[in-house]
C-alpha distance (Angstrom), angle and dihedral (degrees) to the residues before:
residue distance angle dihedral
X1 . . .
X2 3.81 . .
X3 3.81 116.7 .
X4 3.79 110.9 -142.9
X5 3.74 122.0 -169.3
X6 3.82 125.4 -178.3
X7 3.79 110.7 -162.1
X8 3.70 144.6 160.5
X9 3.77 128.7 -136.7
X10 3.82 116.8 -158.2
X11 3.86 112.3 -145.0
X12 3.83 114.1 177.8
X13 3.80 90.5 -24.5
X14 3.74 91.0 -50.7
X15 3.83 117.0 122.5
X16 3.84 114.7 -136.4
X17 3.75 114.8 -165.3
X18 3.77 120.6 -146.0
X19 3.82 141.0 164.5
X20 3.79 125.8 -145.8
X21 3.78 126.8 -165.3
X22 3.74 127.6 -172.6
X23 3.85 132.0 2.1
X24 3.84 123.6 -93.6
X25 2.89 173.5 160.1
X26 2.85 107.6 -142.7
X27 3.86 101.9 54.6
X28 3.70 121.9 -165.1
X29 3.87 130.1 -168.9
X30 3.81 118.2 -156.9
X31 3.75 121.4 -153.4
X32 3.76 120.2 -163.4
X33 3.85 130.9 -150.3
X34 3.77 139.3 -131.6
X35 3.86 117.8 -24.8
X36 3.88 89.5 2.4
X37 3.74 136.3 103.6
X38 3.80 140.1 178.7
X39 3.82 91.0 -61.6
X40 3.73 91.7 73.4
X41 3.80 88.0 67.6
X42 3.81 96.5 34.5
X43 3.80 90.4 65.1
X44 3.81 98.4 68.7
X45 3.76 116.5 -25.9
X46 3.82 100.6 61.7
X47 3.82 97.8 53.9
X48 3.84 90.8 39.8
X49 3.77 93.6 52.5
X50 3.82 89.6 46.3
X51 3.80 91.5 49.9
X52 3.83 86.4 53.4
X53 3.81 93.5 52.4
X54 3.84 100.5 -97.7
X55 3.82 122.7 125.6
X56 3.80 104.9 -137.0
X57 3.83 130.9 -173.6
X58 3.74 123.0 -169.0
X59 3.78 115.7 -159.5
X60 3.85 131.2 -154.2
X61 3.74 106.4 -141.3
X62 3.80 120.3 -133.6
X63 3.76 112.9 -81.3
X64 3.83 94.6 37.0
X65 3.81 135.3 99.9
X66 3.81 91.8 51.5
X67 3.81 95.5 -48.2
X68 3.80 113.6 135.9
X69 3.82 111.6 -151.3
X70 3.81 100.8 147.4
X71 3.69 114.8 -139.2
X72 3.81 114.3 7.7
X73 3.82 120.3 -161.1
X74 3.79 123.7 -129.1
X75 3.77 90.1 -120.8
X76 3.81 91.9 58.7
X77 3.68 92.5 55.2
X78 3.74 89.6 48.4
X79 3.72 94.4 51.4
X80 3.82 91.8 48.2
X81 3.81 94.2 51.5
X82 3.78 90.2 46.5
X83 3.82 87.8 70.4
X84 3.86 86.5 70.8
X85 3.72 96.6 55.9
X86 3.03 145.8 147.8
X87 3.78 94.8 62.1
X88 3.68 147.8 104.1
X89 3.84 103.8 -80.2
X90 3.80 120.5 -140.4
X91 3.88 120.5 -174.6
X92 3.76 128.3 -172.8
X93 3.75 123.6 -162.5
X94 3.90 108.8 -38.4
X95 3.81 84.8 4.5
X96 3.80 86.2 73.0
X97 3.85 97.7 71.9
X98 3.84 89.1 47.4
X99 3.85 87.9 52.3
X100 3.83 92.5 47.7
X101 3.81 91.7 49.3
X102 3.75 89.8 49.7
X103 3.85 88.7 53.7
X104 3.72 90.8 51.2
X105 3.73 97.7 46.9
X106 3.83 101.0 33.7
X107 3.86 104.3 29.1
X108 3.83 94.8 153.9
X109 3.85 92.1 53.6
X110 3.84 96.6 44.5
X111 3.82 101.9 82.7
X112 3.74 92.8 -177.2
X113 3.78 138.8 -9.0
X114 3.82 123.9 -137.4
X115 3.84 121.7 176.9
X116 3.83 123.6 -167.0
X117 3.80 120.7 -167.7
X118 3.77 86.9 -23.6
X119 3.83 128.3 -175.2
X120 3.77 99.9 -109.3
X121 3.88 125.3 -113.5
X122 3.79 91.1 -98.8
X123 3.80 94.1 53.2
X124 3.75 132.6 -129.2
X125 3.81 101.6 -46.1
X126 3.80 98.3 87.2
X127 3.75 92.7 47.3
X128 3.74 90.1 47.7
X129 3.85 93.0 55.7
X130 3.83 92.7 43.0
X131 3.85 90.7 52.2
X132 3.89 90.9 48.5
X133 3.75 89.9 52.8
X134 3.77 91.8 46.2
X135 3.79 101.5 43.3
X136 3.78 130.6 -5.3
X137 3.78 89.8 -160.0
X138 3.78 93.5 54.6
X139 3.78 90.3 46.5
X140 3.83 90.8 53.9
X141 3.83 90.1 47.0
X142 3.80 94.1 51.9
X143 3.85 92.6 44.6
X144 3.82 92.3 46.9
X145 3.74 92.8 41.4
X146 3.84 96.5 53.6
X147 3.89 106.7 20.5
X148 3.83 94.7 42.4
X149 3.77 91.2 29.8
X150 3.80 95.2 -130.4
X151 3.84 89.6 143.2
X152 3.80 85.7 67.0
X153 3.78 94.1 49.5
X154 3.82 107.6 27.9
X155 3.76 121.4 65.5
X156 3.82 93.2 -156.3
X157 3.77 93.7 54.3
X158 3.79 92.9 44.2
X159 3.74 92.3 50.5
X160 3.83 93.3 49.9
X161 3.90 95.0 44.8
X162 3.77 101.3 38.6
X163 3.81 102.8 26.5
X164 3.81 102.4 26.7
X165 3.86 87.6 -128.8
X166 3.77 92.3 -62.7
X167 3.79 116.7 162.3
X168 3.78 99.4 -82.3
X169 3.80 116.0 166.9
X170 3.86 110.9 -107.5
X171 3.86 93.7 -125.9
X172 3.77 91.0 46.5
X173 3.81 91.1 49.6
X174 3.85 91.4 48.3
X175 3.77 88.5 53.6
X176 3.75 93.2 51.3
X177 3.71 91.9 48.3
X178 3.85 90.1 51.3
X179 3.83 85.4 57.7
X180 3.87 92.6 48.6
X181 3.90 88.1 49.6
X182 3.86 89.2 54.7
X183 3.73 90.5 53.5
X184 3.89 101.1 44.9
X185 3.81 98.8 82.5
X186 3.83 94.3 83.0
X187 3.80 129.1 33.2
X188 3.71 142.0 -175.8
X189 3.84 114.1 -79.4
X190 3.81 97.6 -113.8
X191 3.81 95.1 -168.3
X192 3.83 88.6 55.5
X193 3.85 88.5 44.5
X194 3.80 92.8 53.3
X195 3.86 89.0 51.1
X196 3.77 91.4 52.8
X197 3.77 104.0 38.0
X198 3.91 113.2 155.9
X199 3.83 88.1 -125.2
X200 3.79 90.6 73.5
X201 3.79 84.3 78.7
X202 3.85 94.5 50.2
X203 3.82 121.3 116.1
X204 3.80 125.3 -139.1
X205 3.87 88.9 -77.9
X206 3.85 92.8 51.7
X207 3.83 92.9 -107.0
X208 3.77 122.4 137.5
X209 3.76 111.9 -101.9
X210 3.74 91.4 -150.2
X211 3.74 93.7 52.4
X212 3.81 115.2 142.6
X213 3.76 100.1 -152.9
X214 3.82 90.7 -166.0
X215 3.81 89.6 63.5
X216 3.78 112.7 90.2
X217 3.82 112.8 -117.3
X218 3.78 133.7 -168.1
X219 3.81 129.6 -174.7
X220 3.82 118.5 -170.4
X221 3.72 130.9 -179.8
X222 3.81 132.5 -175.9
X223 3.78 121.3 -121.3
X224 3.83 93.8 -140.9
X225 3.80 96.9 40.7
X226 3.77 109.6 140.0
X227 3.85 93.3 -177.0
X228 3.84 104.5 45.4
X229 3.78 114.0 38.0
X230 3.88 127.3 -151.6
X231 3.76 90.4 -105.7
X232 3.77 89.6 60.3
X233 3.85 92.3 46.3
X234 3.90 89.0 52.6
X235 3.78 90.9 49.6
X236 3.83 90.0 53.3
X237 3.81 91.6 46.3
X238 3.86 89.3 49.5
X239 3.78 89.7 50.0
X240 3.85 91.4 54.0
X241 3.89 94.7 39.8
X242 3.84 96.4 -117.2
X243 3.71 138.1 111.2
X244 3.82 113.6 -106.0
X245 3.77 124.9 -119.1
X246 3.84 115.4 -141.9
X247 3.75 111.5 -159.9
X248 3.85 111.2 -146.3
X249 3.85 124.4 -122.7
X250 3.76 98.0 3.6
X251 3.79 129.8 119.0
X252 3.81 133.1 -136.1
X253 3.79 93.0 -82.5
X254 3.73 92.5 57.7
X255 3.76 91.7 162.2
X256 3.82 94.5 62.3
X257 3.78 136.8 50.1
X258 3.79 126.9 32.8
X259 3.80 97.2 -42.9
X260 3.89 98.3 53.1
X261 3.78 97.3 118.9
X262 3.90 105.4 66.8
X263 3.80 92.9 62.0
X264 3.87 93.2 48.7
X265 3.85 89.8 45.2
X266 3.82 87.5 55.6
X267 3.76 91.0 52.1
X268 3.78 92.0 49.3
X269 3.77 93.3 47.3
X270 3.78 91.1 51.0
X271 3.82 92.1 48.9
X272 3.74 90.4 53.6
X273 3.80 95.9 42.7
X274 3.82 90.4 50.0
X275 3.84 92.6 54.4
X276 3.79 92.9 -121.0
X277 3.79 94.9 137.0
């Protein structure tokens, strides 16, 4: 039986919503990316992790679930998620830099670090230029989808960006877009993020200077990811001193849609192989 707990953590008078399934150890905290919230993990990953003996908590970052807070700084997200430590920390997309900063600031409390389709340590600029050189149409789609937030309003753009046009049921897609719409009022302060890129702690080989090599690390990319390319995945893996795993035939939102399971299986296999059970 899966134990499901809905709870709220109050941080500086701000309510953070989260959901926990299962009972550990090990304990995993899942951090979402842009336009997403805890529901993207509640759909499949939380119950699946719980069924496999892992206690998993999905957190909705500040500014999501219809809460308008304007621009939110990276450090605010980091401080919020720190309330859920100690745990294995899992970051998806823009949740990746939050997870990396937690590993830098709270190394004793981050039991393991797993990044899925993560924004790389150097940020989005390199990916943007590579996409522009590869396809003007894709570059326009990504810019429109995130800067103009059409991916949170338009099912067609959301499907192309997050699901790489895989066969997502129309009703299912509309439900996901309704979530994205709820989470579009606030956004990460990109100027602050550029000042606090994880890459500022990279050595001459692109490896994190704060890296605790005894901490288990996992970097996963998605073969069909339109948002985060393989070059970015390999940059992140280099930063953390590991080889990347590229999951075949999955899109950026590898925790939703028909192909949700391979990414979660990779997480479970890594947890077991790293003796974190």
